[in-house]
matplotlib code that plots the C-alpha trace (Angstrom):
import matplotlib.pyplot as plt

x = [126.8, 127.2, 129.8, 128.6, 127.6, 129.7, 128.9, 126.3, 124.4, 125.7, 125.5, 126.4, 125.6, 127.3, 126.0, 126.6, 129.2, 131.8, 130.0, 126.5, 123.8, 125.2, 126.8, 125.7, 125.1, 122.3, 123.0, 121.0, 121.3, 122.1, 120.5, 117.7, 118.3, 121.7, 121.7, 122.6, 122.5, 124.1, 126.8, 128.1, 128.6, 129.8, 132.8, 134.1, 133.3, 135.2, 138.3, 138.2, 136.6, 138.7, 140.2, 141.5, 145.0, 147.5, 148.1, 144.5, 142.5, 141.0, 137.6, 135.4, 132.9, 131.3, 130.3, 127.3, 125.4, 121.7, 119.9, 117.0, 115.7, 116.3, 116.5, 113.5, 113.7, 117.5, 117.7, 118.1, 114.9, 116.4, 115.3, 117.7, 119.5, 119.9, 122.5, 123.2, 125.9, 125.1, 127.9, 128.2, 131.6, 132.1, 133.9, 133.0, 134.6, 138.0, 137.5, 136.5, 139.9, 139.7, 136.3, 138.1, 141.3, 142.5, 144.3, 147.3, 146.8, 143.0, 140.1, 139.1, 140.4, 139.1, 135.6, 135.3, 136.4, 133.9, 130.8, 131.4, 130.4, 131.7, 131.1, 134.4, 133.6, 136.0, 136.1, 132.4, 131.9, 135.6, 136.2, 137.5, 134.2, 132.7, 134.4, 132.0, 129.4, 132.0, 133.0, 129.4, 128.7, 132.0, 131.0, 127.9, 129.9, 132.5, 129.9, 128.4, 131.8, 132.5, 129.4, 131.2, 134.5, 136.3, 138.5, 140.1, 143.1, 144.3, 147.2, 149.6, 152.8, 154.8, 155.0, 157.5, 160.6, 159.8, 158.4, 157.4, 159.6, 157.4, 159.4, 157.9, 154.4, 151.8, 148.1, 147.2, 149.7, 147.7, 145.3, 147.9, 149.3, 147.7, 149.2, 147.6, 151.0, 151.6, 155.3, 155.7, 159.2, 158.4, 155.3, 157.4, 159.9, 157.1, 155.5, 158.8, 159.1, 155.5, 156.1, 158.9, 156.6, 153.9, 156.5, 157.4, 153.8, 154.0, 152.5, 153.8, 152.7, 151.9, 150.7, 148.0, 148.0, 145.0, 145.1, 141.9, 141.8, 139.3, 138.1, 137.4, 139.0, 136.9, 135.8, 136.1, 134.6, 137.2, 138.1, 136.8, 135.5, 138.5, 138.8, 142.1, 140.7, 137.7, 139.8, 142.1, 139.1, 137.6, 140.8, 141.8, 138.4, 139.4, 140.7, 144.5, 145.3, 147.9, 148.9, 147.5, 149.6, 148.4, 150.7, 154.4, 153.2, 155.8, 158.6, 157.7, 159.6, 162.9, 162.0, 162.4, 159.4, 161.0, 161.1, 157.7, 155.6, 153.7, 154.2, 151.2, 151.1, 148.5, 148.0, 145.9, 142.9, 143.4, 145.3, 147.9, 150.9, 154.5, 154.5, 152.0, 153.7, 150.4, 148.6, 145.9, 144.6, 145.3, 143.7, 141.5, 140.1, 140.8, 143.1, 142.1, 145.2, 145.4, 144.5, 147.1, 146.5, 148.4, 147.3, 149.7, 148.5, 149.9, 150.8, 147.8, 147.6, 146.2, 149.4, 150.0, 153.0, 152.3, 152.0, 151.8, 148.5, 146.0, 142.6, 139.4, 140.2, 143.4, 145.7, 148.8, 148.5, 149.9, 147.7, 148.1, 145.5, 143.6, 141.5, 142.1, 143.8, 145.5, 149.3, 149.0, 146.2, 147.1, 146.0, 142.5, 142.3, 143.1, 139.4, 138.4, 140.7, 139.4, 135.8, 136.2, 137.9, 135.0, 132.4, 134.2, 134.7, 131.1, 129.7, 131.7, 130.8, 127.1, 127.7, 129.6, 126.5, 125.2, 128.5, 127.8, 124.9, 126.1, 126.0, 122.3, 121.5, 123.0, 120.6, 117.4, 117.5]
y = [-46.3, -43.0, -40.4, -39.7, -36.1, -32.9, -29.4, -27.7, -25.0, -25.9, -29.7, -32.4, -36.1, -38.3, -41.7, -44.6, -47.2, -47.6, -50.4, -49.6, -48.0, -44.5, -42.1, -38.7, -36.1, -34.3, -30.7, -29.0, -25.4, -23.8, -20.3, -19.7, -17.6, -18.9, -19.2, -22.9, -25.5, -28.9, -27.3, -25.3, -28.6, -30.6, -28.3, -29.5, -33.1, -33.1, -32.2, -35.4, -37.9, -40.9, -41.5, -37.9, -39.0, -41.8, -41.0, -41.8, -45.0, -46.1, -46.6, -44.9, -42.8, -39.6, -38.7, -36.7, -35.1, -34.8, -32.4, -34.2, -31.5, -28.1, -26.1, -24.4, -22.3, -22.1, -21.0, -22.7, -22.9, -23.2, -26.8, -29.8, -30.2, -33.8, -34.7, -38.1, -39.5, -42.9, -45.6, -47.1, -48.6, -50.8, -54.1, -55.9, -59.2, -57.4, -57.6, -61.3, -62.3, -59.9, -61.1, -63.4, -61.6, -58.2, -55.7, -54.1, -50.4, -50.6, -50.5, -54.2, -55.5, -52.7, -52.7, -56.4, -55.9, -53.1, -54.4, -58.1, -57.6, -55.4, -54.5, -55.7, -54.4, -51.5, -50.9, -50.0, -47.0, -46.6, -46.1, -42.8, -42.5, -41.4, -38.1, -37.3, -36.2, -34.0, -32.4, -31.8, -30.1, -28.2, -26.8, -25.2, -24.0, -22.4, -20.6, -19.2, -18.1, -16.5, -14.3, -13.1, -12.4, -15.5, -17.5, -20.9, -22.1, -25.7, -27.6, -30.4, -29.1, -32.3, -35.8, -38.1, -36.1, -33.6, -30.3, -27.1, -24.0, -21.2, -18.7, -20.5, -20.4, -19.7, -20.1, -20.6, -23.4, -25.5, -26.4, -26.7, -30.0, -33.3, -33.2, -29.8, -28.4, -24.6, -25.1, -26.2, -27.4, -29.5, -30.9, -32.1, -33.8, -35.3, -36.8, -38.5, -39.8, -41.1, -43.0, -44.9, -45.6, -47.0, -49.2, -50.6, -51.5, -49.2, -45.9, -42.8, -40.3, -36.6, -33.4, -30.9, -27.3, -24.9, -21.1, -19.4, -15.7, -13.1, -14.7, -11.8, -11.8, -13.3, -16.6, -19.7, -20.9, -20.9, -24.1, -27.3, -25.8, -23.7, -22.9, -24.8, -27.7, -28.1, -27.7, -30.4, -32.7, -32.0, -32.8, -35.8, -37.3, -37.6, -41.2, -41.6, -38.3, -38.9, -35.4, -31.8, -28.7, -25.1, -22.3, -23.3, -26.6, -28.9, -26.5, -24.4, -26.8, -25.5, -21.8, -19.3, -17.3, -14.2, -15.9, -17.5, -14.6, -12.6, -8.9, -6.6, -3.2, -0.7, -0.3, 2.8, 1.6, -2.1, -4.5, -6.5, -8.7, -8.6, -12.4, -15.3, -18.2, -18.8, -19.5, -17.0, -18.4, -17.2, -18.8, -20.9, -17.7, -16.2, -13.1, -11.8, -13.0, -15.9, -19.3, -21.9, -25.6, -28.6, -32.3, -35.2, -38.3, -41.7, -43.7, -45.5, -48.8, -50.7, -51.7, -54.6, -56.0, -59.2, -58.5, -60.5, -60.4, -62.6, -64.2, -63.7, -67.0, -65.5, -67.5, -66.1, -65.7, -63.7, -61.2, -59.6, -56.8, -56.6, -53.7, -50.1, -47.9, -44.5, -44.6, -41.3, -39.8, -36.1, -34.8, -36.1, -35.1, -31.4, -30.6, -32.7, -30.8, -27.5, -28.7, -29.7, -26.3, -24.5, -26.4, -25.8, -22.0, -21.5, -23.4, -21.4, -18.1, -18.9, -19.7, -16.4, -14.4, -14.7, -14.2, -10.5, -8.1, -5.9, -8.8, -9.4, -5.7, -5.7, -8.6, -7.6, -3.8]
z = [-86.0, -84.1, -85.0, -88.6, -87.8, -87.4, -86.4, -84.2, -86.2, -89.6, -89.1, -91.6, -91.5, -94.1, -95.1, -97.4, -98.3, -101.0, -102.8, -101.7, -103.9, -103.2, -100.8, -99.6, -97.0, -95.1, -94.2, -91.5, -90.6, -94.0, -94.1, -96.5, -99.6, -100.8, -104.6, -105.1, -107.9, -108.6, -110.7, -107.6, -105.8, -108.8, -109.2, -105.8, -106.4, -109.7, -107.8, -105.7, -108.1, -109.3, -112.7, -113.1, -114.1, -113.7, -110.1, -109.0, -108.9, -112.2, -110.7, -113.3, -111.4, -112.6, -109.1, -110.4, -107.5, -107.2, -104.8, -103.2, -100.8, -99.3, -102.6, -104.4, -107.5, -107.2, -103.6, -100.3, -98.2, -94.8, -94.5, -94.5, -97.8, -98.9, -101.5, -103.2, -105.5, -106.9, -107.0, -110.5, -111.1, -108.1, -108.6, -105.4, -106.6, -106.3, -102.5, -102.2, -100.9, -97.9, -96.6, -94.2, -93.5, -92.5, -94.8, -93.1, -92.5, -93.0, -90.6, -91.3, -88.0, -85.8, -87.4, -86.8, -83.2, -82.7, -84.6, -85.1, -88.7, -91.6, -95.2, -96.7, -100.2, -100.7, -97.0, -96.7, -94.5, -93.9, -97.7, -99.1, -100.9, -97.6, -98.2, -101.1, -98.5, -96.8, -100.1, -101.2, -97.9, -98.1, -101.5, -99.8, -96.8, -99.1, -101.1, -97.9, -96.7, -100.1, -99.5, -96.3, -98.1, -96.8, -99.2, -98.9, -100.9, -100.5, -102.1, -101.7, -100.2, -99.9, -101.4, -99.8, -99.1, -101.8, -100.5, -102.4, -102.4, -101.1, -103.2, -106.3, -104.9, -107.6, -106.8, -110.5, -110.7, -108.3, -111.1, -113.8, -112.6, -111.6, -108.1, -107.1, -106.1, -106.3, -107.3, -110.9, -110.4, -107.4, -109.1, -112.0, -109.7, -107.7, -110.9, -111.8, -108.2, -108.2, -111.5, -109.7, -106.7, -109.0, -110.9, -107.5, -106.7, -103.7, -102.3, -100.6, -98.0, -98.6, -96.8, -97.7, -96.6, -96.4, -96.1, -95.0, -95.6, -94.5, -91.2, -88.8, -85.3, -82.6, -84.1, -82.0, -78.6, -75.7, -73.9, -75.5, -78.8, -79.7, -83.4, -83.7, -81.6, -83.9, -87.1, -85.8, -85.1, -88.5, -90.3, -88.2, -88.9, -92.6, -93.2, -93.4, -91.7, -89.0, -87.9, -88.0, -87.6, -87.1, -88.2, -87.6, -86.1, -84.8, -85.7, -82.6, -80.4, -81.8, -81.2, -78.4, -77.2, -78.7, -82.0, -81.9, -80.7, -83.3, -82.5, -82.9, -84.6, -85.8, -89.5, -89.5, -87.5, -88.0, -85.7, -87.6, -86.8, -87.9, -88.4, -88.3, -86.5, -84.6, -87.9, -87.3, -84.0, -80.4, -77.4, -79.7, -81.3, -84.7, -84.6, -88.1, -90.0, -92.3, -90.7, -91.8, -91.3, -92.6, -92.7, -93.0, -94.9, -94.5, -97.7, -99.2, -97.3, -100.3, -102.2, -104.5, -102.7, -100.8, -97.1, -93.9, -92.0, -90.2, -90.9, -89.0, -87.3, -86.0, -88.3, -90.0, -93.7, -96.7, -98.7, -102.1, -102.4, -105.7, -107.1, -108.1, -105.7, -105.5, -105.1, -103.1, -101.1, -100.9, -104.4, -104.1, -100.5, -101.1, -101.6, -98.6, -96.3, -97.8, -97.3, -93.7, -92.9, -94.6, -92.6, -89.3, -89.9, -91.0, -88.1, -85.6, -87.3, -87.0, -83.3, -82.9, -83.8, -80.3, -78.5, -77.6, -77.5, -80.2, -82.7, -81.8, -82.2, -85.7, -86.6, -84.9, -84.7]

ax = plt.figure().add_subplot(projection="3d")
ax.plot(x, y, z, "-o")
ax.set_aspect("equal")
plt.show()
């Protein structure tokens, strides 16, 4: 299977299946000398692991990470870093009824069409557990970015038709509620709403927003490897994402140029903008202001309502999905979005080191 790697200089390759022995990632291109241990990575994995609350799957996984290579005496060596998380609580029998039919909204049909064979246990490679490798790599990328003064904040900003009020935005509130929302009032309403969704054996969509602060101007490769283009690719590669927006996103269609343009001004010797409709990116290159990106997640396709589908023999049938599934994807995907943003930004910053002679002189002179 091709397409399991992402990045050029900071390159990650995820591997493993939902009900296989384990899942993990190999990271190539991490600079030597970064202080790193398993606890640094575990903090990120704990934010996406199952069983955190009543709004996540009851699959009981500790998701404890082990560093297999690339770290010696607490520091990265510059060689590939290999990380593994063993699967423990996989109930493969829950998926026996989908071995010969296709779940609506899943990759079952398309995998069979592409490969002629698939691991139906929990979706195999298409399972949400694939994101463990992304998050583990993202933890390392985020720590490197933190060394450069770059900070990422991610949160759920909408569930169904309930959206946060930015006037109530509180960064500390994100970790005070199980939905990772920065608005306590909206989080409370969303919890009530989700309880009704669960009672109805259904699921609901959501959106996750990430704000990246401290990225200097000039990051991003023009034309095909634009910063926003690669961010969009990174986020769209996460399962269940159906749309990505940068800055004002789709709302720009309702604006005039005079309303959408971000006017520049000088703040002492620093270039700044009066607004940030562009979301921190101009011409595919960072402009020094906050980078703002939003990902829209479809409702979890695994629902307990009976649904119409077809068998592998192309016969109509009805299917009731069993197993343990999240009623909403957004809350556990917050750290996945953050991780993919961190990986993308770091990779492009490493590429930018050779973009002009003055950069090389700073390194080698």
